[in-house]
Backbone as JSON, one array per atom type, in Angstrom:
{
  "sequence": "MIRLLLLLALPALVSAQTRDTTARTPADSVIQRARKLGTEGREGDGRRLIDSLLKVATPDSAIYAEALYARASLATTAVDAERDYRRLLIEVPLSPRAEDALLQLAQLLQARGDRRGASDHLQRFMLTYANSPARPRVALSLVRLLFEQGPQQQARACEALRMGRESIPSESLELRNQLEFYAPRCLMPVAEASAPPVPADSAAVPPATPPAASTPAVAPAAAPAAPTSFYSVQIAAYNSREPAVSLANTLVERGLEARVDGTAAPFRVRIGKFPTRAEAAKAASSLKAQGHNGFITLVK",
  "N": [[-14.11, 79.45, -20.44], [-13.91, 77.48, -22.4], [-11.24, 76.74, -22.09], [-11.34, 75.63, -19.52], [-12.94, 73.37, -19.96], [-11.22, 71.94, -21.64], [-9.05, 71.42, -19.92], [-10.26, 69.74, -18.06], [-10.79, 67.59, -19.68], [-8.4, 66.53, -20.63], [-6.92, 64.59, -18.92], [-8.45, 62.32, -19.34], [-8.07, 61.4, -21.87], [-7.43, 58.95, -24.38], [-4.98, 56.59, -25.69], [-3.24, 56.81, -28.93], [-3.66, 54.47, -30.32], [-6.24, 53.64, -29.75], [-7.97, 55.55, -30.52], [-10.0, 55.51, -32.45], [-12.03, 53.95, -31.45], [-13.19, 55.07, -29.26], [-15.0, 57.57, -27.38], [-15.17, 60.91, -28.61], [-13.33, 63.73, -27.41], [-13.41, 67.14, -26.1], [-10.88, 68.21, -26.75], [-10.04, 66.57, -28.88], [-11.95, 67.35, -30.71], [-11.21, 69.97, -31.21], [-8.83, 69.61, -32.65], [-9.82, 68.23, -34.87], [-11.46, 70.23, -35.97], [-9.5, 72.11, -36.61], [-8.07, 70.75, -38.59], [-10.03, 70.56, -40.53], [-10.3, 73.23, -41.21], [-7.86, 73.5, -42.44], [-8.2, 71.95, -44.77], [-9.89, 73.6, -46.06], [-8.32, 75.56, -46.94], [-7.52, 77.34, -45.03], [-5.17, 77.34, -43.38], [-3.68, 78.89, -41.56], [-5.62, 79.78, -39.69], [-6.32, 77.31, -38.66], [-3.91, 76.51, -37.42], [-3.72, 78.48, -35.44], [-5.87, 77.79, -33.88], [-5.04, 75.34, -32.85], [-2.86, 76.26, -31.46], [-4.06, 77.45, -29.24], [-4.88, 75.19, -27.92], [-2.46, 73.92, -27.29], [-1.48, 75.66, -25.42], [-2.66, 74.99, -23.03], [-2.31, 72.3, -22.79], [-0.09, 69.67, -21.7], [3.19, 68.08, -21.98], [2.92, 65.47, -20.96], [0.34, 64.75, -21.43], [-2.12, 62.96, -23.32], [-2.99, 64.17, -25.64], [-1.12, 65.97, -26.47], [1.1, 65.31, -28.23], [-0.35, 64.65, -30.5], [-1.51, 67.11, -31.11], [0.76, 68.68, -31.7], [1.66, 67.31, -33.97], [-0.5, 67.66, -35.71], [-0.45, 70.43, -35.99], [1.99, 70.77, -37.28], [1.39, 69.56, -39.72], [-0.27, 71.44, -40.78], [1.31, 73.53, -41.35], [2.49, 76.39, -43.1], [4.97, 76.85, -44.05], [8.09, 75.16, -44.62], [9.91, 75.45, -42.58], [8.39, 75.99, -40.26], [6.96, 73.58, -40.07], [9.06, 71.74, -39.73], [10.05, 72.6, -37.27], [7.98, 71.92, -35.47], [7.86, 69.11, -35.81], [10.41, 68.35, -34.9], [10.22, 69.25, -32.28], [8.25, 67.55, -31.31], [9.59, 65.08, -31.42], [11.57, 65.46, -29.52], [10.26, 66.23, -27.13], [8.17, 64.41, -26.7], [9.11, 61.62, -27.2], [8.25, 58.98, -27.02], [5.75, 58.85, -27.98], [3.05, 57.56, -30.03], [2.93, 59.04, -32.35], [5.51, 59.77, -32.9], [6.91, 58.13, -34.66], [5.77, 58.7, -37.2], [6.4, 61.41, -37.31], [9.17, 61.37, -37.47], [9.63, 60.29, -40.01], [8.37, 62.24, -41.61], [9.99, 64.43, -41.07], [12.41, 63.57, -42.17], [11.67, 63.56, -44.87], [11.26, 66.3, -45.31], [13.86, 67.31, -44.99], [15.2, 65.98, -47.05], [13.88, 67.08, -49.23], [14.85, 69.67, -49.26], [17.41, 69.26, -50.01], [19.19, 68.25, -48.15], [20.76, 65.63, -47.84], [22.36, 64.16, -46.09], [21.3, 64.79, -43.54], [18.7, 63.8, -43.89], [19.2, 61.04, -44.32], [20.31, 60.39, -41.86], [18.1, 60.59, -40.16], [16.43, 58.64, -41.25], [17.98, 56.4, -40.74], [17.92, 56.41, -37.97], [15.22, 55.82, -37.66], [15.19, 53.16, -38.62], [16.7, 51.9, -36.65], [15.18, 52.29, -34.42], [12.45, 51.58, -34.79], [11.81, 48.64, -35.1], [9.73, 46.91, -35.7], [8.0, 48.18, -37.38], [5.59, 48.5, -40.01], [6.36, 50.14, -42.07], [9.03, 49.85, -42.38], [10.4, 48.27, -44.48], [10.22, 49.89, -46.89], [11.38, 52.22, -45.96], [13.97, 51.3, -45.51], [14.85, 50.84, -48.15], [14.78, 53.47, -49.2], [16.69, 54.63, -47.55], [19.05, 53.22, -48.26], [19.34, 54.07, -50.93], [19.71, 56.87, -50.56], [22.12, 56.94, -49.1], [24.02, 55.74, -50.82], [23.93, 57.62, -52.84], [25.38, 59.64, -51.73], [28.02, 59.07, -52.08], [31.31, 57.34, -52.01], [32.21, 57.64, -49.37], [30.1, 57.05, -47.72], [29.71, 54.39, -48.0], [30.03, 52.2, -46.22], [27.97, 52.61, -44.33], [25.81, 52.47, -46.07], [25.89, 49.81, -46.92], [25.4, 48.52, -44.52], [22.81, 49.4, -44.09], [21.65, 48.12, -46.23], [21.86, 45.49, -45.4], [20.12, 45.53, -43.19], [17.81, 46.11, -44.57], [17.42, 43.78, -46.1], [16.7, 42.06, -44.06], [14.3, 43.13, -43.37], [12.48, 43.29, -45.52], [9.77, 41.45, -46.64], [9.74, 38.11, -48.01], [7.85, 37.73, -49.98], [7.52, 40.2, -51.12], [8.46, 40.91, -53.89], [9.08, 42.97, -55.75], [10.02, 45.14, -54.19], [12.22, 43.83, -53.0], [13.79, 43.24, -55.24], [14.44, 45.82, -56.09], [16.01, 46.61, -53.95], [18.12, 44.72, -54.05], [19.4, 45.57, -56.3], [21.37, 47.3, -55.53], [23.19, 45.71, -54.27], [25.64, 44.7, -55.54], [27.39, 46.86, -55.22], [28.29, 46.71, -52.66], [30.21, 44.82, -52.78], [32.37, 46.0, -53.77], [35.64, 47.32, -53.12], [36.34, 49.7, -50.53], [37.36, 53.03, -51.24], [39.43, 54.26, -49.77], [41.26, 53.08, -47.0], [39.9, 52.96, -43.74], [41.38, 52.83, -41.45], [43.87, 54.41, -39.39], [47.01, 55.63, -40.7], [50.11, 53.83, -40.31], [52.68, 55.05, -38.23], [55.66, 56.42, -39.66], [58.08, 55.91, -38.42], [57.67, 53.66, -36.98], [58.56, 51.16, -37.73], [61.18, 51.28, -37.13], [61.58, 50.82, -34.5], [63.46, 49.09, -32.2], [63.56, 45.55, -31.5], [62.51, 44.15, -28.36], [64.99, 43.58, -25.86], [66.12, 40.33, -25.27], [65.76, 38.44, -22.21], [68.49, 37.81, -19.98], [70.37, 34.72, -20.04], [70.7, 33.6, -17.57], [68.66, 34.55, -16.12], [65.56, 33.64, -14.91], [62.72, 33.02, -16.93], [59.86, 35.07, -16.91], [56.53, 34.35, -16.49], [54.03, 35.46, -18.74], [51.52, 37.89, -17.91], [48.17, 36.92, -17.3], [45.72, 37.35, -19.79], [43.1, 39.74, -19.56], [39.78, 38.66, -18.88], [37.38, 38.4, -21.47], [34.65, 40.68, -21.76], [31.42, 39.6, -20.73], [28.79, 38.86, -22.93], [25.44, 40.14, -23.32], [21.84, 40.48, -23.34], [19.69, 43.15, -24.33], [16.88, 45.44, -24.26], [16.2, 47.56, -26.78], [15.1, 50.85, -26.97], [15.19, 53.3, -28.31], [17.09, 55.36, -30.65], [19.45, 57.91, -31.18], [20.88, 60.72, -32.97], [22.33, 62.55, -31.58], [23.69, 63.02, -28.27], [22.28, 64.3, -26.21], [19.29, 64.21, -26.38], [19.04, 61.46, -26.07], [20.06, 60.95, -23.5], [18.2, 62.42, -22.06], [15.82, 60.97, -22.52], [16.55, 58.5, -21.38], [16.88, 59.25, -18.69], [14.25, 59.94, -18.09], [13.01, 57.44, -18.3], [14.33, 56.08, -16.25], [13.38, 57.47, -14.05], [10.86, 56.45, -14.06], [11.23, 54.04, -12.98], [12.63, 52.15, -14.48], [15.39, 50.23, -15.7], [17.28, 51.92, -17.36], [19.65, 53.09, -19.82], [22.27, 54.81, -21.69], [23.88, 53.74, -24.51], [26.94, 53.81, -26.29], [29.53, 55.84, -27.64], [29.6, 57.46, -29.73], [27.49, 58.68, -32.39], [25.09, 56.31, -33.66], [23.39, 57.13, -30.59], [22.25, 54.89, -28.36], [19.32, 54.09, -26.61], [18.79, 51.9, -24.09], [17.36, 49.17, -22.23], [17.89, 47.24, -19.38], [19.94, 44.3, -18.68], [20.2, 41.27, -19.75], [20.8, 37.82, -19.26], [19.88, 35.84, -21.01], [18.13, 35.43, -24.14], [15.47, 34.82, -23.89], [14.7, 35.89, -21.42], [15.04, 38.58, -22.01], [13.1, 38.86, -24.0], [10.8, 38.5, -22.51], [10.93, 40.75, -20.88], [10.7, 42.69, -22.87], [8.07, 42.31, -23.71], [6.72, 43.06, -21.42], [7.45, 45.74, -21.28], [6.28, 46.69, -23.61], [3.61, 46.48, -22.95], [3.48, 48.58, -21.25], [3.62, 50.67, -22.94], [6.05, 51.12, -24.18], [7.67, 50.62, -26.97], [10.02, 48.39, -28.33], [13.02, 46.56, -29.33], [14.83, 43.45, -29.2], [18.28, 43.22, -28.58], [21.6, 42.02, -29.0], [24.23, 42.64, -26.89], [27.62, 43.12, -26.93]],
  "CA": [[-14.92, 78.25, -20.32], [-13.34, 76.46, -23.3], [-10.01, 76.22, -21.47], [-11.73, 74.78, -18.4], [-13.38, 72.08, -20.52], [-10.04, 71.22, -22.13], [-8.27, 70.94, -18.78], [-10.98, 68.61, -17.47], [-10.84, 66.47, -20.61], [-7.08, 65.99, -20.98], [-6.53, 63.33, -18.25], [-9.27, 61.18, -19.77], [-7.82, 61.04, -23.27], [-6.84, 57.64, -24.56], [-3.83, 56.55, -26.58], [-3.54, 56.91, -30.36], [-4.08, 53.18, -30.86], [-7.65, 53.39, -29.48], [-8.73, 56.77, -30.8], [-11.16, 55.28, -33.31], [-13.05, 53.14, -30.78], [-13.61, 55.74, -28.05], [-15.73, 58.81, -27.59], [-14.37, 62.09, -28.86], [-13.27, 64.7, -26.32], [-13.31, 68.5, -26.63], [-9.56, 68.44, -27.36], [-10.09, 65.92, -30.19], [-12.79, 68.17, -31.59], [-10.41, 71.13, -31.6], [-7.91, 69.18, -33.7], [-10.64, 67.95, -36.05], [-11.86, 71.52, -36.53], [-8.31, 72.72, -37.2], [-7.77, 70.05, -39.84], [-11.06, 70.94, -41.49], [-9.91, 74.56, -41.69], [-6.75, 73.31, -43.37], [-8.72, 71.47, -46.06], [-10.59, 74.72, -46.69], [-7.33, 76.55, -47.31], [-7.34, 78.3, -43.92], [-4.19, 76.7, -42.51], [-3.31, 79.8, -40.47], [-6.66, 79.72, -38.66], [-6.21, 76.0, -38.02], [-2.75, 76.52, -36.52], [-4.03, 79.31, -34.27], [-6.78, 77.01, -33.03], [-4.22, 74.35, -32.12], [-2.04, 77.02, -30.51], [-4.83, 77.62, -28.0], [-4.9, 73.89, -27.25], [-1.13, 73.65, -26.76], [-1.23, 76.53, -24.27], [-3.17, 74.36, -21.81], [-1.89, 70.9, -22.76], [1.27, 69.43, -21.22], [3.79, 66.95, -22.7], [2.51, 64.16, -20.45], [-1.05, 64.49, -21.8], [-2.21, 62.14, -24.53], [-3.33, 64.99, -26.81], [-0.02, 66.91, -26.76], [1.81, 64.91, -29.45], [-1.31, 64.74, -31.61], [-1.67, 68.52, -31.44], [1.98, 69.1, -32.38], [1.7, 66.7, -35.3], [-1.51, 68.31, -36.53], [0.0, 71.79, -36.31], [3.04, 70.64, -38.29], [0.78, 69.24, -41.01], [-0.95, 72.65, -41.26], [2.32, 74.6, -41.52], [2.57, 76.98, -44.44], [6.38, 76.85, -44.45], [8.83, 73.97, -44.18], [10.58, 75.76, -41.32], [7.42, 75.79, -39.18], [6.68, 72.15, -39.95], [10.24, 71.08, -39.17], [10.15, 72.96, -35.85], [7.03, 71.13, -34.68], [8.26, 67.7, -35.83], [11.56, 68.2, -33.99], [9.73, 69.42, -30.9], [7.54, 66.32, -30.95], [10.56, 64.01, -31.2], [12.34, 65.74, -28.32], [9.44, 66.35, -25.93], [7.35, 63.2, -26.49], [9.7, 60.63, -28.11], [7.59, 57.68, -26.92], [4.4, 58.96, -28.52], [2.8, 56.84, -31.29], [3.13, 59.96, -33.46], [6.94, 60.01, -33.12], [7.31, 57.38, -35.85], [5.38, 59.48, -38.37], [7.14, 62.67, -37.3], [10.54, 61.1, -37.91], [9.6, 60.14, -41.47], [8.05, 63.53, -42.19], [11.18, 65.27, -40.95], [13.36, 63.1, -43.17], [11.2, 64.02, -46.18], [11.52, 67.74, -45.4], [15.31, 67.51, -45.17], [15.55, 65.52, -48.39], [13.32, 68.02, -50.2], [15.69, 70.86, -49.35], [18.73, 68.86, -50.46], [20.04, 67.8, -47.04], [20.73, 64.17, -47.89], [22.97, 63.6, -44.88], [20.33, 64.88, -42.45], [17.6, 62.87, -44.17], [19.64, 59.66, -44.09], [20.49, 60.21, -40.42], [16.78, 60.36, -39.56], [15.94, 57.34, -41.69], [18.73, 55.38, -40.01], [17.35, 56.39, -36.62], [13.96, 55.09, -37.77], [15.49, 51.73, -38.75], [17.22, 51.39, -35.38], [14.2, 52.47, -33.34], [11.15, 50.95, -35.05], [12.12, 47.36, -35.74], [8.52, 46.19, -36.09], [7.11, 49.04, -38.15], [5.3, 48.03, -41.38], [7.0, 51.04, -43.04], [10.47, 49.61, -42.36], [10.98, 47.86, -45.77], [10.38, 51.02, -47.81], [12.36, 53.14, -45.36], [15.29, 50.71, -45.77], [15.19, 51.09, -49.54], [15.07, 54.9, -49.32], [17.95, 54.9, -46.86], [20.13, 52.7, -49.09], [19.5, 54.98, -52.07], [20.28, 58.14, -50.12], [23.51, 56.77, -48.67], [24.85, 55.52, -52.0], [23.99, 58.88, -53.57], [26.34, 60.53, -51.08], [29.38, 58.75, -52.5], [32.02, 56.24, -51.35], [32.42, 57.84, -47.94], [28.96, 56.49, -47.0], [29.53, 53.0, -48.46], [29.86, 51.28, -45.09], [26.62, 52.81, -43.8], [24.85, 52.0, -47.08], [25.88, 48.34, -46.91], [24.73, 48.11, -43.29], [21.38, 49.62, -44.34], [21.24, 47.05, -47.14], [21.69, 44.29, -44.58], [18.88, 45.69, -42.43], [16.71, 46.02, -45.52], [17.19, 42.37, -46.42], [16.0, 41.44, -42.94], [12.99, 43.76, -43.18], [11.56, 43.11, -46.63], [9.23, 40.08, -46.71], [10.14, 37.36, -49.21], [6.82, 37.84, -51.02], [7.58, 41.53, -51.73], [9.52, 40.73, -54.89], [9.48, 44.23, -56.37], [10.88, 45.85, -53.24], [13.47, 43.11, -52.82], [14.6, 43.41, -56.45], [14.98, 47.18, -56.07], [17.07, 46.65, -52.96], [19.26, 43.92, -54.5], [20.09, 46.31, -57.36], [22.53, 47.97, -54.93], [24.05, 44.74, -53.6], [27.01, 44.61, -56.08], [28.25, 47.94, -54.74], [28.88, 46.33, -51.38], [31.32, 43.92, -53.06], [33.51, 46.82, -54.2], [36.46, 47.8, -52.0], [36.26, 51.12, -50.21], [38.46, 53.73, -51.9], [40.53, 54.47, -48.83], [41.08, 52.36, -45.75], [39.52, 53.87, -42.67], [42.34, 52.74, -40.36], [44.9, 55.45, -39.48], [48.28, 55.11, -41.2], [51.13, 53.46, -39.33], [53.75, 56.04, -38.24], [56.8, 56.0, -40.48], [59.21, 55.45, -37.62], [57.31, 52.51, -36.14], [59.35, 50.0, -38.11], [62.54, 51.43, -36.65], [61.65, 50.51, -33.08], [64.18, 47.83, -32.06], [62.86, 44.56, -30.68], [62.89, 44.12, -26.95], [66.16, 42.76, -25.56], [65.71, 39.12, -24.54], [66.36, 38.35, -20.87], [69.75, 37.05, -19.87], [70.15, 33.28, -19.91], [70.68, 33.21, -16.16], [67.46, 35.07, -15.48], [64.41, 32.79, -15.25], [61.67, 33.71, -17.68], [58.67, 35.37, -16.13], [55.32, 34.02, -17.26], [53.23, 36.66, -19.03], [50.28, 38.03, -17.14], [47.0, 36.39, -18.0], [44.91, 38.39, -20.44], [41.81, 39.91, -18.87], [38.67, 37.94, -19.5], [36.52, 39.23, -22.32], [33.36, 40.96, -21.12], [30.34, 38.69, -21.09], [27.72, 39.49, -23.7], [24.12, 40.05, -22.71], [20.76, 41.0, -24.18], [18.98, 44.34, -23.85], [15.75, 45.9, -25.08], [16.51, 48.91, -27.29], [13.89, 51.65, -27.07], [15.34, 54.4, -29.28], [18.45, 55.72, -31.03], [19.51, 59.32, -31.55], [22.12, 61.17, -33.58], [23.05, 63.34, -30.58], [23.6, 62.38, -26.96], [21.38, 65.0, -25.29], [17.94, 63.63, -26.28], [19.15, 60.08, -25.58], [20.19, 61.03, -22.03], [16.92, 62.91, -21.54], [14.87, 59.86, -22.52], [17.0, 57.51, -20.4], [16.56, 59.77, -17.35], [12.79, 59.83, -17.91], [12.7, 56.03, -18.05], [14.84, 55.74, -14.91], [12.42, 58.04, -13.1], [9.69, 55.57, -14.06], [11.6, 52.78, -12.35], [13.21, 51.23, -15.44], [16.86, 50.19, -15.72], [17.63, 52.46, -18.68], [21.0, 53.65, -19.97], [22.63, 55.22, -23.04], [25.05, 53.02, -25.01], [27.59, 54.41, -27.45], [30.31, 57.06, -27.46], [29.39, 58.24, -30.96], [26.18, 58.4, -32.97], [23.86, 56.61, -32.93], [23.35, 56.9, -29.16], [21.13, 53.97, -28.21], [18.68, 54.01, -25.3], [18.51, 50.49, -23.86], [16.86, 48.82, -20.91], [18.2, 45.93, -18.85], [21.05, 43.45, -19.11], [19.62, 39.95, -19.53], [21.73, 36.76, -19.69], [19.3, 35.02, -22.08], [17.18, 36.12, -25.01], [14.12, 34.57, -23.39], [14.43, 36.89, -20.38], [14.9, 39.87, -22.69], [11.8, 38.85, -24.67], [9.79, 38.68, -21.46], [10.99, 42.16, -20.5], [10.18, 43.48, -23.99], [6.6, 42.2, -23.67], [6.26, 43.86, -20.3], [7.64, 47.14, -21.65], [5.28, 47.02, -24.63], [2.35, 46.68, -22.24], [3.56, 49.9, -20.63], [3.67, 51.68, -23.99], [7.42, 51.31, -24.64], [8.0, 49.68, -28.04], [11.45, 48.19, -28.51], [13.39, 45.27, -29.88], [15.9, 42.8, -28.47], [19.58, 43.31, -29.23], [22.71, 41.38, -28.28], [25.28, 43.6, -26.58], [28.88, 42.4, -26.69]],
  "C": [[-14.37, 77.12, -21.17], [-12.08, 75.86, -22.67], [-10.33, 75.3, -20.31], [-12.16, 73.41, -18.89], [-12.19, 71.26, -21.01], [-9.23, 70.63, -20.99], [-8.93, 69.73, -18.14], [-10.92, 67.39, -18.36], [-9.5, 65.8, -20.8], [-6.73, 64.7, -20.25], [-7.29, 62.12, -18.75], [-9.01, 60.75, -21.19], [-7.13, 59.68, -23.36], [-5.72, 57.7, -25.55], [-4.26, 56.57, -28.03], [-4.07, 55.6, -30.93], [-5.58, 52.95, -30.69], [-8.52, 54.59, -29.8], [-10.03, 56.48, -31.54], [-12.28, 54.52, -32.61], [-13.56, 53.8, -29.51], [-14.32, 57.04, -28.39], [-14.77, 59.97, -27.79], [-14.43, 63.03, -27.66], [-13.24, 66.1, -26.93], [-11.97, 68.77, -27.31], [-9.49, 67.79, -28.74], [-10.87, 66.77, -31.18], [-12.04, 69.4, -32.07], [-9.48, 70.76, -32.75], [-8.66, 68.88, -34.98], [-11.05, 69.24, -36.75], [-10.67, 72.2, -37.23], [-7.96, 72.06, -38.53], [-8.79, 70.4, -40.92], [-10.76, 72.33, -42.06], [-8.77, 74.46, -42.69], [-7.22, 72.86, -44.73], [-9.47, 72.58, -46.8], [-9.61, 75.82, -47.11], [-7.06, 77.59, -46.24], [-6.37, 77.71, -42.89], [-3.8, 77.57, -41.31], [-4.32, 79.78, -39.34], [-6.6, 78.38, -37.92], [-5.06, 75.94, -37.04], [-3.04, 77.35, -35.27], [-4.98, 78.58, -33.32], [-6.0, 75.99, -32.21], [-3.29, 75.05, -31.13], [-2.76, 77.18, -29.18], [-4.89, 76.32, -27.21], [-3.55, 73.61, -26.59], [-0.79, 74.54, -25.56], [-1.69, 75.89, -22.96], [-2.77, 72.89, -21.7], [-0.45, 70.8, -22.26], [1.84, 68.21, -21.92], [3.36, 65.58, -22.2], [1.03, 63.86, -20.74], [-1.1, 63.78, -23.14], [-2.42, 62.99, -25.78], [-2.15, 65.84, -27.28], [0.68, 66.57, -28.08], [0.9, 65.02, -30.66], [-1.49, 66.18, -32.07], [-0.44, 69.05, -32.18], [2.03, 68.56, -33.81], [0.7, 67.37, -36.23], [-1.08, 69.72, -36.92], [1.1, 71.78, -37.37], [2.44, 70.38, -39.67], [0.06, 70.44, -41.61], [0.02, 73.79, -41.52], [2.33, 75.09, -42.96], [4.0, 77.09, -44.93], [7.05, 75.59, -43.92], [9.51, 74.2, -42.84], [9.65, 75.53, -40.14], [7.11, 74.31, -38.97], [7.84, 71.43, -39.29], [10.36, 71.38, -37.68], [9.22, 72.1, -35.0], [7.38, 69.65, -34.67], [9.43, 67.46, -34.88], [11.11, 68.32, -32.53], [9.01, 68.17, -30.43], [8.54, 65.22, -30.6], [11.36, 64.21, -29.91], [11.48, 65.66, -27.06], [8.6, 65.1, -25.65], [7.86, 62.07, -27.4], [9.03, 59.27, -28.07], [6.16, 57.71, -27.46], [4.25, 58.11, -29.78], [3.02, 57.73, -32.51], [4.62, 60.19, -33.77], [7.43, 59.31, -34.38], [6.99, 58.17, -37.11], [6.18, 60.78, -38.46], [8.56, 62.49, -37.81], [10.6, 60.98, -39.43], [9.29, 61.46, -42.17], [9.25, 64.47, -42.15], [12.23, 64.87, -41.97], [12.97, 63.58, -44.57], [11.47, 65.51, -46.37], [12.99, 68.01, -45.68], [15.74, 67.09, -46.57], [15.07, 66.51, -49.45], [14.18, 69.27, -50.34], [17.15, 70.53, -49.66], [19.68, 68.41, -49.37], [19.99, 66.28, -46.97], [21.31, 63.55, -46.63], [21.98, 63.64, -43.71], [19.17, 63.91, -42.64], [18.0, 61.43, -43.88], [19.87, 59.38, -42.61], [19.15, 59.9, -39.75], [16.2, 59.02, -40.0], [16.68, 56.2, -40.98], [18.22, 55.27, -38.57], [16.03, 55.64, -36.61], [14.22, 53.59, -37.81], [15.95, 51.13, -37.43], [16.17, 51.4, -34.28], [12.93, 51.65, -33.54], [11.34, 49.64, -35.83], [10.89, 46.63, -36.26], [7.56, 47.02, -36.93], [6.85, 48.47, -39.54], [5.95, 48.92, -42.45], [8.49, 50.74, -43.21], [11.04, 49.17, -43.71], [11.21, 49.03, -46.73], [11.35, 52.05, -47.26], [13.77, 52.62, -45.62], [15.74, 50.99, -47.2], [15.55, 52.55, -49.76], [16.4, 55.24, -48.69], [19.14, 54.42, -47.68], [20.39, 53.63, -50.27], [20.2, 56.27, -51.66], [21.76, 58.01, -49.77], [24.43, 56.55, -49.87], [24.97, 56.79, -52.84], [25.02, 59.84, -52.99], [27.79, 60.15, -51.34], [30.04, 57.67, -51.66], [32.19, 56.41, -49.85], [31.26, 57.29, -47.1], [28.73, 55.02, -47.35], [29.27, 52.05, -47.3], [28.46, 51.38, -44.51], [25.57, 52.27, -44.77], [24.76, 50.47, -47.05], [25.23, 47.8, -45.64], [23.22, 48.3, -43.44], [20.83, 48.54, -45.28], [21.0, 45.76, -46.36], [20.39, 44.37, -43.78], [17.66, 45.59, -43.35], [16.38, 44.6, -45.9], [16.43, 41.66, -45.31], [14.57, 41.94, -42.81], [11.99, 43.42, -44.27], [11.06, 41.67, -46.69], [9.6, 39.4, -48.03], [9.12, 37.51, -50.33], [6.82, 39.22, -51.7], [8.71, 41.56, -52.76], [9.99, 42.05, -55.49], [10.41, 45.02, -55.46], [12.23, 45.17, -53.1], [14.36, 43.26, -54.05], [15.22, 44.81, -56.51], [16.14, 47.29, -55.08], [18.31, 45.9, -53.45], [20.01, 44.58, -55.65], [21.38, 46.94, -56.82], [23.54, 46.99, -54.34], [25.46, 44.66, -54.2], [27.94, 45.7, -55.59], [28.93, 47.59, -53.42], [30.02, 45.32, -51.56], [32.56, 44.69, -53.51], [34.31, 47.26, -52.99], [36.26, 49.29, -51.78], [37.5, 51.82, -50.74], [39.66, 53.88, -50.99], [40.24, 53.69, -47.56], [40.77, 53.35, -44.65], [40.51, 53.85, -41.52], [43.4, 53.82, -40.5], [46.21, 54.86, -39.96], [49.25, 54.82, -40.08], [52.23, 54.5, -39.36], [54.99, 55.51, -38.96], [57.93, 55.43, -39.65], [58.88, 54.22, -36.79], [58.13, 51.29, -36.46], [60.75, 50.07, -37.54], [62.67, 51.12, -35.17], [62.33, 49.17, -32.91], [63.39, 46.84, -31.22], [63.36, 44.58, -29.26], [64.07, 43.19, -26.73], [65.74, 41.54, -24.78], [66.37, 39.05, -23.18], [67.62, 37.5, -20.9], [69.44, 35.6, -19.59], [70.01, 32.86, -18.47], [69.42, 33.67, -15.45], [66.27, 34.2, -15.85], [63.33, 33.61, -15.93], [60.45, 33.9, -16.79], [57.45, 35.1, -17.0], [54.52, 35.28, -17.51], [51.94, 36.67, -18.23], [49.1, 37.53, -17.97], [46.19, 37.54, -18.58], [43.58, 38.51, -19.7], [40.7, 39.2, -19.63], [37.82, 38.89, -20.32], [35.19, 39.47, -21.63], [32.27, 40.02, -21.63], [29.27, 39.45, -21.86], [26.38, 39.28, -23.0], [23.1, 40.64, -23.68], [20.13, 42.22, -23.5], [17.78, 44.6, -24.76], [16.05, 47.34, -25.5], [15.21, 49.66, -27.56], [13.99, 52.71, -28.16], [16.81, 54.56, -29.61], [18.44, 57.14, -31.56], [20.86, 59.65, -32.18], [22.94, 62.06, -32.65], [22.77, 62.76, -29.2], [22.53, 63.01, -26.06], [19.98, 64.41, -25.24], [17.96, 62.19, -25.78], [19.23, 60.06, -24.05], [18.87, 61.47, -21.41], [15.89, 61.78, -21.46], [15.26, 58.82, -21.47], [16.66, 57.96, -18.98], [15.07, 59.67, -17.06], [12.4, 58.38, -17.59], [13.17, 55.58, -16.67], [13.89, 56.26, -13.84], [11.15, 57.19, -13.0], [10.01, 54.18, -13.5], [12.22, 51.75, -13.27], [14.74, 51.33, -15.44], [17.35, 50.63, -17.11], [19.04, 53.05, -18.66], [21.18, 54.1, -21.42], [23.91, 54.49, -23.42], [25.62, 53.75, -26.22], [28.33, 55.68, -27.09], [30.24, 57.95, -28.69], [28.02, 57.84, -31.52], [26.19, 57.07, -33.73], [23.97, 56.28, -31.44], [22.08, 56.11, -28.86], [20.61, 53.95, -26.77], [18.22, 52.57, -25.1], [18.09, 50.25, -22.42], [17.28, 47.4, -20.57], [19.44, 45.27, -19.42], [20.65, 42.01, -18.76], [20.56, 38.87, -20.05], [21.2, 35.92, -20.84], [18.32, 35.85, -22.9], [15.75, 35.96, -24.5], [13.75, 35.59, -22.31], [14.24, 38.27, -20.98], [13.54, 39.97, -23.38], [10.67, 39.07, -23.67], [9.74, 40.14, -21.03], [10.42, 43.05, -21.6], [8.66, 43.46, -24.01], [6.03, 43.06, -22.56], [6.36, 45.35, -20.62], [6.59, 47.58, -22.67], [3.92, 47.27, -23.98], [2.3, 48.03, -21.55], [3.65, 51.03, -21.65], [5.05, 51.96, -24.53], [7.75, 50.26, -25.71], [9.51, 49.59, -28.2], [11.73, 46.85, -29.14], [14.62, 44.75, -29.12], [17.19, 42.9, -29.25], [20.64, 42.65, -28.36], [23.83, 42.39, -28.12], [26.55, 42.83, -26.23], [29.92, 43.33, -26.09]]
}
């Protein structure tokens, strides 16, 4: 009987943004009960209660991401929590809970000493959630983590510093001062150049023989025109290609002109190719109304 009630209630659930202004459903009550069990020290009972909900819920239901997030918060081990946060990010990447899950996952990785994994997730947050109020503090944490990893991460750290400067409001003096503490490091030269060394025998290659005087010079072929730049709406960015392709395919199935840009991480999921920023802004507003948060980026 409980499962029947849950199945009937799932299609009527509303988004996370309106949870506080709408009537509670049986599925919401299950999650509330599970969280109450957690506050009483009965996390295992709470997780088992949510397990019963996840058995009947599907990824396209509004309650699915909320249930995964709640179960992760009730985990008694970091491994269980990490599994649910990763599952949420893969199965419902457009959920309002994905933003929180990404930050929680970064904290778990940092706590166990995986600075590279933590910084990768924080960078993904910066690239994906351009309008998040948490972005300034995330930028500062990312800069710290990258500089702690040594000179090999200097370029990424300086790029994070640039994004942080754009994110932190001018009135947030304390945050801005903490960020600017790292600015002098970006003026230091990188220890080793990243460009590959020139082969030793390259200097020995003789110059091309000039054409004979009697032979008329042939005009060089015209250089191909540089590709025209355009604007796109970026929806997400991933450290691996598989989830990016999965999200792009889902968006295409919904009738959106989505694609994956990049041959190396981060793999960016973008929509549309607009000649002007104004057209891209109009598309971004339309996408937001459909529940797809993104930001405008210039693609060259």
